[in-house]
FIKE-772453 format. One line per 2 residues: number of its first residue (from 1); their letters; for each residue x, y, z of N, C-alpha, C. Coordinates in steps of 0.001 Angstrom, whole numbers, plus 500000, padded with zeros to 6 digits. Example, Ala and Ser with C-alpha at 12.3 -4.5 7.8 and 13.67 -1.06 7.14 Angstrom:
BEGIN
1 = as = 513190/494310/507800/512300/495500/507800/513200/496700/507800; 512850/497750/507080/513670/498940/507140/512900/500030/507870
//
This chain:
BEGIN
1 = xx = 363061/507075/710918/363782/507023/712101/363554/505617/712582; 364750/504645/713051/364553/503423/713690/364163/503559/715068
3 = xx = 363072/502695/715216/362465/502544/716497/362947/501230/717172; 363039/500994/718481/363316/500132/719064/362145/498980/719218
5 = xx = 362324/497618/718974/361208/496795/718790/360742/496516/720120; 359490/496527/720282/358809/496433/721678/358926/494822/722018
7 = xx = 359306/494554/723277/359460/493154/723865/358186/492390/723496; 358020/491141/723194/356800/490464/723099/356078/490273/724268
9 = xx = 354679/490189/724348/353990/490275/725485/354249/488919/726280; 354600/489086/727553/354815/488024/728543/356313/487443/728375
11 = xx = 357188/488204/727646/358756/488021/727903/359307/488343/729043; 359986/487351/729478/360645/487661/730679/362227/488440/730384
13 = xx = 362759/489451/731132/363818/490081/731091/365117/488871/731281; 366087/489101/730599/367211/488137/730964/367797/488262/732172
15 = xx = 367999/487144/732873/368494/486953/734282/369915/487598/734080; 370162/488492/735253/371601/488839/735277/372397/487817/736101
17 = xx = 373669/487614/735421/374460/486612/736310/374613/486698/737813; 374459/485693/738285/374723/485817/739884/376148/486232/740354
19 = xx = 376291/486617/741399/377575/486933/741846/378855/485812/741652; 378012/484581/742109/379097/483290/741870/379567/483135/740407
21 = xx = 378577/483334/739392/378874/483324/738058/379854/484321/737589; 379537/485505/738012/380589/486814/737460/381807/486501/738152
23 = xx = 382041/485884/739382/383212/485663/740307/383903/484489/739345; 383391/483570/738931/383727/482480/738340/384348/482921/736815
25 = xx = 383535/483626/736271/384032/484008/734944/385179/484999/735108; 385359/485847/736179/386563/486641/736155/387712/485779/736694
27 = xx = 387382/484757/737462/388638/483772/737980/389044/482993/736559; 388165/482706/735721/388559/481877/734609/389555/482687/733569
29 = xx = 389341/484009/733394/390006/484787/732644/391318/485276/733171; 391359/485632/734396/392508/486139/735078/393314/485125/735482
31 = xx = 392903/483976/736161/393669/482808/736746/394405/482102/735327; 393537/481898/734400/394179/481268/733224/395257/481993/732612
33 = xx = 394763/483235/732275/395720/484141/731556/397161/484452/732297; 396981/484584/733923/398109/485145/734312/398616/484379/735835
35 = xx = 397767/483326/735925/398315/482479/737198/397507/482530/738359; 397206/481543/739263/396309/481861/740332/397084/482477/741472
37 = xx = 398446/482453/741453/398974/483072/742744/399342/484436/742294; 399475/484869/740794/399887/486260/740482/398711/487225/740654
39 = xx = 397439/486700/740341/396324/487182/740393/395614/487640/741895; 395512/488602/742433/394962/488817/743918/393584/488873/743805
41 = xx = 393012/488840/744973/391315/488677/745323/390957/490119/744559; 391555/491374/744879/391032/492605/744442/390830/492679/743132
43 = xx = 391623/492017/742254/391488/492028/740615/390404/491437/740301; 390047/490330/740946/388939/489277/740624/387631/490010/741079
45 = xx = 387612/490869/742017/386507/491524/742425/386306/492385/741547; 387240/493127/741197/387061/494444/740408/386480/493953/738985
47 = xx = 387147/492591/738613/386552/492324/736972/385164/491907/737278; 384765/491144/738218/383581/490599/738511/382669/491783/738825
49 = xx = 383047/492964/739318/381973/494091/739691/380946/493520/740793; 381682/492949/741941/380982/492553/742972/381524/493143/744120
51 = xx = 380993/493212/745326/381680/493531/746703/382537/492269/747133; 383634/492786/747887/384418/491942/748463/383652/490790/749221
53 = xx = 382595/491289/750098/381896/490255/750960/381130/489064/750018; 380744/489519/748914/380431/488513/748032/381195/487312/747718
55 = xx = 382587/487468/747320/383467/486508/747520/383453/485542/748610; 383707/486457/749711/383875/485488/750864/382570/484848/751429
57 = xx = 381650/485587/751091/379978/484730/751558/379918/483544/750369; 380418/483556/749162/380022/482726/748240/381234/481579/748304
59 = xx = 382484/481921/748410/383424/480751/748430/384191/480667/749684; 384266/481601/750554/385058/481633/751757/386409/482100/751768
61 = xx = 387004/481780/750823/388730/482387/750607/389055/482184/749170; 390104/482602/748893/390679/482632/747433/391013/481179/747139
63 = xx = 391361/480194/748120/391826/478885/747686/390545/478234/747230; 389422/478505/747910/388274/477665/747471/387754/478307/746080
65 = xx = 388085/479634/745719/387684/480119/744423/388529/479531/743502; 389654/479354/743768/390531/478578/742779/390086/477105/742514
67 = xx = 389701/476676/743750/389279/475161/743328/388056/475040/742474; 387147/476003/742808/385840/476123/741987/386188/476505/740625
69 = xx = 387253/477411/740346/387702/477501/738991/388281/476450/738193; 389051/475680/738860/389617/474232/738424/388507/473314/738019
71 = xx = 387600/473251/739112/386404/472312/738805/385577/472725/737405; 385416/474061/737384/384628/474437/736002/385493/474122/734905
73 = xx = 386745/474329/734850/387705/473898/733783/387556/472476/733635; 387495/471603/734653/387324/470099/734555/386068/469799/733681
75 = xx = 385037/470572/734126/383752/470433/733624/383743/470607/732054; 384287/471613/731864/384410/472123/730464/385124/471426/729461
77 = xx = 386272/470887/730033/386972/469938/729180/386395/468510/729135; 385810/468001/730061/385236/466757/730033/383893/466867/729121
79 = xx = 383043/467993/729174/382007/468021/728266/382469/468047/726659; 383608/468903/726489/384298/469001/725239/384449/467538/724710
81 = xx = 385387/466925/725424/385988/465609/724884/384850/464657/724701; 383647/464553/725946/382836/463469/725594/381854/463823/724455
83 = xx = 381641/465073/724256/380608/465394/723155/381489/465009/721709; 382917/465335/721831/383557/465044/720484/383620/463819/720271
85 = xx = 383676/462774/721173/383797/461146/720957/382369/460681/720518; 381338/461467/720724/379951/460873/720320/379980/460546/718773
87 = xx = 381003/461231/717955/380862/461049/716344/381628/459708/716086; 382300/459110/716996/383037/457965/716694/382354/456692/716860
89 = xx = 382359/455603/715986/381445/454397/716331/382180/453229/717168; 383511/453204/717199/384089/452371/718211/384893/452847/719020
91 = xx = 385372/451990/720054/386133/452473/721209/387480/452639/720616; 388020/451950/719588/389384/452116/719137/389456/453716/718624
93 = xx = 388324/454135/717758/388402/455270/717140/388246/456262/718083; 387406/456177/719364/387215/457119/720366/388370/457255/720961
95 = xx = 389128/456217/721402/390365/456371/721957/391175/457420/721174; 391511/457417/719956/392264/458106/719135/391627/459380/719034
97 = xx = 390405/459356/719089/389770/460568/718978/389782/461648/720059; 390299/461044/721206/390475/462159/722345/391753/462969/721962
99 = xx = 392728/462592/721243/393690/463551/720712/393111/464498/719660; 392106/464006/718852/391508/465136/717862/390723/465978/718798
101 = xx = 390136/465710/719957/389414/466608/720687/390344/467450/721464; 391589/466935/721662/392665/467905/722349/393143/468835/721404
103 = xx = 393236/468502/720025/393738/469401/719060/392758/470544/719038; 391524/470509/718849/390385/471362/718986/390739/472493/720124
105 = xx = 391015/471877/721282/391446/472832/722451/392354/473704/722135; 393509/473063/721497/394658/473986/721200/394514/474954/720188
107 = xx = 393693/474752/719363/393568/475806/718314/392399/476785/718984; 391801/476697/719904/390808/477751/720510/391388/478965/720674
109 = xx = 390771/480145/720838/391448/481454/721162/392012/481291/722631; 393078/481876/722582/393670/482217/723845/394132/481096/724644
111 = xx = 394558/479852/724196/394928/478970/724560/396515/478975/725163; 396643/478709/726527/397832/479083/727274/398147/477884/728086
113 = xx = 397974/476547/727537/398248/475248/728160/397345/474693/729067; 397711/473844/729801/396873/472939/730599/396663/473978/731963
115 = xx = 395550/474308/732350/395124/475096/733639/395557/474259/734842; 395596/472901/734679/395850/472112/735801/397261/471999/736050
117 = xx = 398250/471884/735048/399475/471891/735286/400095/473130/735948; 399602/474417/735145/400058/475575/735776/399734/475926/737144
119 = xx = 398338/475598/737686/397864/475730/739060/398596/474787/740008; 398692/473496/739680/399306/472602/740329/400809/472885/740702
121 = xx = 401650/473496/739838/402803/473988/739928/402966/475109/740854; 402051/475770/741360/402101/476848/742460/401412/476302/743764
123 = xx = 400835/475275/743674/399887/474669/744678/400619/474289/745955; 400184/474257/747016/400827/473624/748424/400375/472148/748308
125 = xx = 401262/471237/748753/400885/469832/749020/399741/469612/749689; 398882/468936/749336/397384/468797/750213/396634/469821/749928
127 = xx = 396851/470775/749170/395910/471871/749098/394532/471616/748315; 393613/472408/748264/392382/471847/747423/392705/472161/745987
129 = xx = 393670/473022/745514/394002/473060/744237/394849/471818/743951; 395603/471264/744633/396327/469907/744124/395224/468888/744111
131 = xx = 394042/469024/745022/393059/467913/744932/392412/468177/743641; 392140/469305/743141/391124/469328/741865/392118/468958/740756
133 = xx = 393282/469240/740806/394170/468786/739665/394396/467199/739666; 394432/466740/740834/394422/465171/740827/393266/464720/740390
135 = xx = 392141/465280/740703/390773/464573/740113/390736/464700/738597; 391171/465771/737909/391176/465926/736482/391896/464939/735976
137 = xx = 393223/464631/736497/394092/463823/735919/393621/462546/736035; 393148/462085/737167/392530/460732/737470/391431/460611/736145
139 = xx = 390481/461468/735858/389521/461334/735118/389984/461108/733578; 391203/461924/733190/391714/461734/731913/392409/460145/731707
141 = xx = 393114/459686/732848/393515/458227/732842/392807/457399/732751; 391700/457553/733647/390463/456512/733550/389847/456457/732382
143 = xx = 389722/457750/731452/389005/457660/730217/389804/456851/729353; 391138/456922/729312/392001/456073/728355/391972/454647/728771
145 = xx = 391894/454267/730064/392079/453040/730599/390567/452339/730082; 389534/452905/730160/388247/452403/729917/388162/452228/728549
147 = xx = 388572/453250/727822/388375/453038/726009/389401/451786/725683; 390492/451757/726303/391278/450664/725833/390597/449392/726099
149 = xx = 390073/449256/727420/389533/448105/727767/388362/447693/726737; 387527/448840/726345/386349/448650/725436/387072/448165/724089
151 = xx = 388135/448608/723713/388617/448260/722548/389346/447161/722397; 389467/446402/723479/390037/444982/723594/391158/444706/723922
153 = xx = 391897/445906/724332/393245/445556/724848/393109/444705/726245; 394166/443660/726252/394198/442976/727359/394815/443692/728691
155 = xx = 395810/444383/728405/396401/445195/729597/396298/446650/729415; 394807/446988/729634/394369/448449/729370/394931/449342/730257
157 = xx = 395239/449176/731586/395800/450008/732549/397073/450466/731967; 398027/449611/731563/399120/449854/731127/399162/450900/729901
159 = xx = 398413/450426/728851/398237/451389/727680/397729/452550/728113; 396749/452756/728688/395913/453896/729522/396732/454856/729934
161 = xx = 397903/454478/730816/398779/455274/731398/399937/455784/730372; 400004/455047/729414/401001/455443/728444/400694/456519/727465
163 = xx = 399291/456456/727262/398329/457145/726380/398375/458670/727244; 398143/458663/728643/398028/459629/729277/399192/460488/729511
165 = xx = 400295/459741/729425/401651/460271/729127/401909/461238/727704; 401266/460652/726712/401111/461342/725561/400387/462431/725568
167 = xx = 399292/462303/726171/398344/463676/726451/398911/464542/726862; 399485/464397/728339/400271/465498/728936/401331/466160/728087
169 = xx = 401951/465337/727370/403352/465842/726697/402757/466340/725538; 401831/466007/725078/400995/466901/723724/400774/468278/724386
171 = xx = 400150/468360/725270/399599/469730/725765/400808/470573/726332; 402071/470069/726723/403310/470814/726949/403735/471360/725816
173 = xx = 403936/470515/724659/404321/470822/723480/403675/471951/723021; 402481/471817/723007/401554/472901/721988/401657/474125/722595
175 = xx = 401763/474217/724196/402047/475309/724899/403463/476095/724481; 404437/475151/724971/405748/475875/725154/406351/475854/723803
177 = xx = 406104/474846/722818/406951/474804/721455/406009/475569/720669; 404841/475889/720907/404201/476775/720110/403822/475832/718813
179 = xx = 403435/474539/719127/403244/473605/717931/402063/473215/717632; 401532/473726/716471/399932/473471/716243/399982/471826/715952
181 = xx = 400901/471171/715496/400819/469768/715067/401089/468760/716123; 401080/469077/717357/401440/468271/718501/400345/467289/718878
183 = xx = 399127/467454/718604/398038/466446/718864/398100/465551/717688; 398498/466059/716329/398436/464785/715497/399740/464072/715474
185 = xx = 400887/464591/716257/402026/463721/716497/401820/462648/717492; 401082/463298/718440/400719/462207/719652/399558/461299/719215
187 = xx = 398779/461549/718405/397707/460670/717959/398314/459456/717162; 399376/459806/716325/399983/458998/715606/400673/458079/716623
189 = xx = 401469/458447/717734/402042/457547/718469/401341/456806/719428; 399995/457215/719549/398954/456537/720400/398298/455349/719453
191 = xx = 398299/455745/718210/397685/454648/717317/398828/453479/717205; 400108/453640/717067/401143/452718/717244/401124/452086/718264
193 = xx = 400977/452696/719361/400872/452008/720726/399635/450908/720696; 398548/451586/720424/397241/450825/720421/397366/449421/719556
195 = xx = 397808/449884/718396/397819/448735/717375/398748/447493/718147; 399991/447851/718705/400798/446875/719088/400342/446190/720354
197 = xx = 399413/446909/721085/398715/446306/722128/397373/445310/721875; 397084/445684/720581/395970/444734/720270/396428/443496/719392
199 = xx = 397718/443623/719167/398156/442552/718023/398466/441239/718815; 398130/440152/718441/398151/438793/719071/399666/438357/719494
201 = xx = 399789/437535/720229/401493/437207/720584/401953/436597/719285; 401589/436070/718508/402157/435358/717235/402437/436452/716300
203 = xx = 401637/437422/716385/401912/438669/715196/402930/439546/715871; 402988/439614/717350/404337/440333/717769/405737/439842/717480
205 = xx = 405439/438342/717909/406783/437473/717892/407152/437116/716496; 406307/437237/715558/406547/436774/714075/407933/437684/713606
207 = xx = 408883/436916/713085/410087/437588/712597/410011/438669/711503; 410470/439767/711484/410307/440646/710426/411205/440427/709311
209 = x = 410757/440678/708085/411451/440350/707043/412210/441880/706434
//
């Protein structure tokens, strides 16, 4: 007969997730899969296994729960990208590596496109949802601009904004076209833009044979 192993002396039981953690976990699953407007509060509460009062005591409203959900997505994507860039030695490689990190997100289980694009399409102007989406987009654009500047690009802001457009288009293509190679294509385009931006004026103006 197999007996259950005894807990080691002094071991503490695993802490049960808080109501906030369970609500955010449920929101991440349901909002991302089905949309923030489609999913009602009752389904979130049921999935989280908490009382309705817990949601309102913790977040105050559904809008604030959506805001918190998007902030958690922002934190997760930020952590993933920055961690992925640690393996590159130069700013040039890191800049292109953003698209490699994006490819890893596309290949993850249950990828359904950019959570911020989906949520902002349903958001009211000036809402906390729009604010969270804008903060995420500003972070991505800022990352490209800073890396371009570190790589030695003279007009880093222009290149950063162009790469941000590639990043956005890549995410849309991966989702709507179901294209597993979208990130590789965007990376190749980004490399061409970066090399052109780094070329000296004499190299750019030299006649082609």
